[in-house]
C-alpha positions in Angstrom: 9.0 15.3 -2.9 6.3 16.3 -0.4 8.7 18.2 1.7 6.4 21.3 1.9 4.0 19.1 3.8 6.4 16.8 5.6 6.3 18.5 9.0 2.5 18.5 9.1 2.3 14.9 7.9 4.9 13.8 10.3 3.2 15.5 13.2 -0.1 14.0 12.3 1.3 10.5 12.0 3.1 10.9 15.2 -0.3 11.1 16.8 -1.6 8.1 14.9 1.5 5.9 15.2 3.5 6.6 18.3 1.4 8.3 21.0 -0.6 5.2 21.6 2.7 3.2 21.9 4.2 4.9 25.2 3.0 -1.8 1.9 15.6 -2.6 -6.8 13.7 -6.0 -7.1 13.5 -8.4 -4.4 15.5 -11.6 -4.6 13.2 -13.3 -2.1 10.8 -16.1 -3.1 7.5 -17.0 -1.5 9.0 -20.2 -0.1 10.7 -18.3 2.6 14.1 -17.8 0.9 15.6 -14.6 1.9 17.2 -11.5 0.4 20.7 -10.2 1.1 21.0 -7.8 4.0 23.1 -4.6 3.9 26.5 -4.5 5.6 25.9 -4.8 9.3 27.9 -1.7 10.2 25.5 0.5 8.2 22.2 -0.7 9.4 19.5 0.0 12.0 20.0 -3.3 13.8 23.8 -2.7 14.0 23.1 0.2 16.4 19.9 -1.1 18.1 19.9 -2.0 21.8 19.4 -5.7 21.7 18.9 -5.8 25.5 15.8 -3.5 25.3 13.4 -6.4 25.3 11.1 -4.6 22.8 10.0 -5.6 19.3 12.9 -3.9 17.5 15.4 -5.9 19.6 13.5 -9.1 19.0 13.4 -8.6 15.2 17.0 -7.5 15.0 18.1 -10.5 17.1 16.2 -12.9 14.8 17.9 -11.4 11.7 14.6 -11.7 9.9 11.7 -9.3 9.1 8.4 -10.7 8.0 6.5 -8.6 5.4 2.9 -9.0 4.5 2.2 -8.4 0.8 -0.4 -9.0 -1.9 0.7 -11.5 -4.6 -1.9 -10.2 -7.1 -1.7 -6.4 -7.0 0.5 -5.3 -9.9 2.3 -3.1 -10.4 2.6 -2.6 -6.6 3.2 -6.2 -5.8 2.8 -9.5 -7.6 4.3 -13.0 -7.8 6.1 -13.6 -11.0 5.2 -17.1 -12.0 8.3 -17.4 -14.3 10.8 -16.5 -11.6 8.9 -17.4 -8.5 9.8 -14.0 -7.0 7.8 -11.0 -5.9 8.1 -7.8 -7.8 6.7 -4.3 -7.9 6.9 -0.9 -6.1 5.9 -2.2 -2.7 8.3 -5.1 -3.0 11.1 -2.7 -3.9 10.3 -0.5 -0.9 10.1 -3.4 1.5 13.3 -4.9 0.3 15.1 -1.6 0.7 13.7 -1.3 4.3 15.1 -4.7 5.1 18.4 -3.8 3.6 18.7 -0.6 5.7 17.7 -2.6 8.8 20.3 -5.3 8.0 17.7 -8.1 7.9 16.7 -10.9 5.7 13.1 -11.2 4.4 10.2 -13.6 4.7 7.0 -12.9 2.9 3.4 -13.6 4.0 0.2 -13.1 2.0 -2.8 -12.6 4.3 -6.2 -11.5 3.1 -6.5 -7.7 3.0 -9.4 -7.6 5.5 -7.3 -9.7 8.0 -4.4 -7.4 7.5 -6.4 -4.1 8.1 -8.2 -5.6 11.1 -5.1 -5.7 13.2 -4.6 -8.5 15.8 -1.9 -10.2 13.6 -1.0 -12.6 16.4 2.7 -12.3 15.5 2.3 -14.0 12.1 4.1 -11.1 10.3 5.8 -8.0 11.4 5.1 -5.3 8.9 2.8 -4.4 6.0 4.3 -2.6 3.1 1.2 -3.0 1.0 -0.1 0.3 -0.2 -2.3 0.8 2.9 -4.1 4.0 3.2 -4.0 5.8 6.6 -7.5 6.1 8.0 -8.8 6.9 11.5 -10.4 3.4 11.8 -7.2 1.6 10.9 -5.1 3.8 13.1 -7.1 2.4 16.1 -5.5 -1.0 15.5 -2.4 -0.3 13.5 0.6 2.1 13.8 1.6 4.0 10.6 4.8 5.6 9.4 4.6 8.7 7.3 3.4 8.0 3.8 5.9 6.5 1.3 3.8 7.4 -1.7 0.4 8.9 -2.7 -1.7 6.8 -5.1 -4.3 8.3 -7.5 -7.6 6.6 -7.3 -10.0 6.4 -10.2 -12.2 4.2 -12.3 -12.3 2.4 -15.7 -15.0 1.2 -18.0 -14.9 -1.4 -20.8 -13.0 -0.2 -23.9 -16.3 -0.3 -25.9 -18.3 1.8 -23.5 -19.5 5.2 -24.7 -22.1 6.1 -22.1 -20.0 6.6 -18.9 -17.9 9.7 -19.3 -17.7 11.0 -15.8 -18.0 9.8 -12.2 -21.6 11.0 -12.0 -22.5 8.5 -14.7 -21.8 5.6 -12.3 -25.1 6.1 -10.5 -27.1 3.0 -10.8 -24.3 1.1 -12.5 -22.6 -2.0 -11.3 -19.1 -1.0 -10.1 -16.5 -3.6 -9.1 -14.3 -2.8 -6.1 -12.2 -4.6 -3.5 -14.3 -5.3 -0.4 -13.1 -3.7 2.9 -10.8 -1.3 1.2 -10.8 2.5 1.0 -12.2 2.4 -2.6 -15.4 0.7 -1.3 -15.5 3.4 1.5 -15.2 6.1 -1.1 -18.0 4.7 -3.2 -20.2 4.5 -0.1 -19.3 8.1 0.8 -17.8 7.1 4.2 -14.0 7.4 3.5 -12.0 9.5 5.9 -8.3 10.4 5.5 -6.6 12.6 8.1 -5.9 16.1 6.9 -7.6 15.5 3.6 -10.8 16.8 2.1 -12.6 14.3 -0.1 -15.1 15.2 -2.8 -17.4 12.3 -3.2 -18.1 12.5 -6.9 -19.9 9.1 -7.1 -23.3 8.4 -5.6 -25.8 5.6 -6.1 -23.5 3.1 -7.7 -24.4 -0.6 -7.3 -21.3 -2.1 -5.7 -19.9 -5.5 -6.5 -17.1 -6.4 -4.1 -14.1 -8.7 -4.6 -11.2 -9.9 -2.5 -8.8 -7.7 -4.5 -8.9 -5.3 -7.4 -7.6 -7.7 -10.1 -10.7 -10.0 -10.4 -12.9 -6.9 -10.6 -10.8 -5.6 -13.5 -10.9 -9.1 -15.1 -14.7 -9.1 -14.9 -14.9 -5.6 -16.4 -12.8 -6.7 -19.3 -15.2 -9.5 -20.3 -17.5 -6.9 -22.0 -19.3 -3.7 -21.6 -21.7 -4.2 -18.6 -21.6 -7.9 -19.0 -20.7 -8.4 -15.4 -19.6 -4.9 -14.5 -20.0 -1.4 -16.0 -16.9 0.0 -14.2 -14.1 -0.9 -11.8 -12.7 1.4 -9.2 -9.0 1.1 -8.2 -5.6 2.8 -8.1 -5.0 4.4 -11.4 -1.6 2.7 -11.8 -3.3 -0.7 -11.3 -5.9 0.1 -14.0 -3.2 1.4 -16.3 -1.1 -1.7 -15.7 -4.1 -3.8 -16.7 -4.5 -1.8 -19.9 -0.8 -2.2 -20.6 -1.2 -6.0 -20.2 -3.9 -6.0 -22.9 -7.1 -5.8 -20.8 -10.0 -4.2 -22.8 -10.7 -1.4 -20.5 -10.1 2.4 -20.4 -9.7 5.0 -17.7 -12.3 7.7 -17.5 -11.4 11.2 -16.3 -8.7 12.4 -13.9 -8.0 10.8 -10.5 -10.9 11.4 -8.0 -8.5 11.5 -5.0 -5.0 10.7 -3.9 -4.3 8.3 -1.0 -1.4 8.6 1.5 0.0 5.1 1.7 2.1 4.0 4.6 4.0 1.2 6.3 1.8 -0.4 9.0 2.6 -2.3 12.2 0.1 -4.1 14.5 -0.8 -2.2 17.7 -1.3 -5.6 19.4 2.3 -6.8 18.7 3.6 -9.0 21.4 6.3 -6.5 22.5 6.5 -2.7 22.7 6.6 -1.5 19.1 7.5 2.2 19.7 11.2 2.0 18.7 10.4 -0.3 15.8 7.8 2.1 14.4 10.2 5.0 14.9 13.0 3.2 13.1 10.7 2.4 10.1 9.5 6.0 10.0 13.0 7.3 9.9 13.9 4.8 7.1 11.0 6.1 5.1 12.1 9.7 5.7 15.6 8.8 4.5 14.3 7.1 1.4 12.3 10.2 0.5 15.3 12.5 1.2 17.9 10.5 -0.7 15.6 9.9 -3.8 15.3 6.2 -3.4 11.5 6.2 -3.4 11.4 8.6 -6.3 13.6 6.3 -8.3 11.4 3.3 -7.4 8.3 5.2 -8.5 9.8 6.4 -11.8 10.9 2.8 -12.5 7.5 1.4 -11.8 5.0 4.1 -12.7 7.0 6.5 -15.0 6.1 9.3 -12.7 6.9 10.5 -9.1 4.0 9.4 -6.9 6.0 10.3 -3.8 4.8 13.9 -4.2 1.5 14.6 -2.4 -1.2 16.0 -4.7 -4.9 16.9 -4.3 -5.0 17.5 -0.5 
């Protein structure tokens, strides 16, 4: 785990998340059917003060937690068309959070730019959606400590022989999700607290997409037919390769992102106790090995360990 850095990370995120206040398989379907909560005598909501009048009390009283997720971001989160259920690392993490709170689940699938902009207008409660902590986002969202650290990198078409390093992306069409940290990285503007970033890519011609998947699909059409490269999380790129996409990853990860649970700063009620409860659950899931088990099951490696900072 990242225990050697935990105190520093927790202190930093306390500033980002709480001072301003004073994303097993899910059984839930997109139609609003709910998962099975944990026994009530072992959950956060069992001991919560339901008379507090804050966001935690409201959510616990409702018996329901509303998670925002991405239905097309495998292997983190995706909707299985055969089962009609969401699955992936983020889904496992969100489901476990709901279990430890003693709540049932409802899923929402807002656009990424809407999610990161804050101002959710009480349409969902939490994002467990592989969201990177950045200073800009921390102005409108609260963050827990990271629940994992994703390597970011790029892929080219399987037939490409000319792009062998990040420097070779100069002047090339590179597909990337619009409004995400990968676009910021390629523009040389990405900031991550307590993390030094080496901008190894300069002068690429960016082609933006709503999510990573259509960029990867366009790259797979042929070498520089629509794109010469796609930039994304390495597990997402590898998942596409495993699914038969004609692409290949080039080089080692360019940076690692701390990814955290996010809550809207403009939530209708005081969110401090809710953020604290979520942060404590994430800490417990690190300590008891739950997140490591989810990571090994999804990625075949432990991405809950911070690297590259």
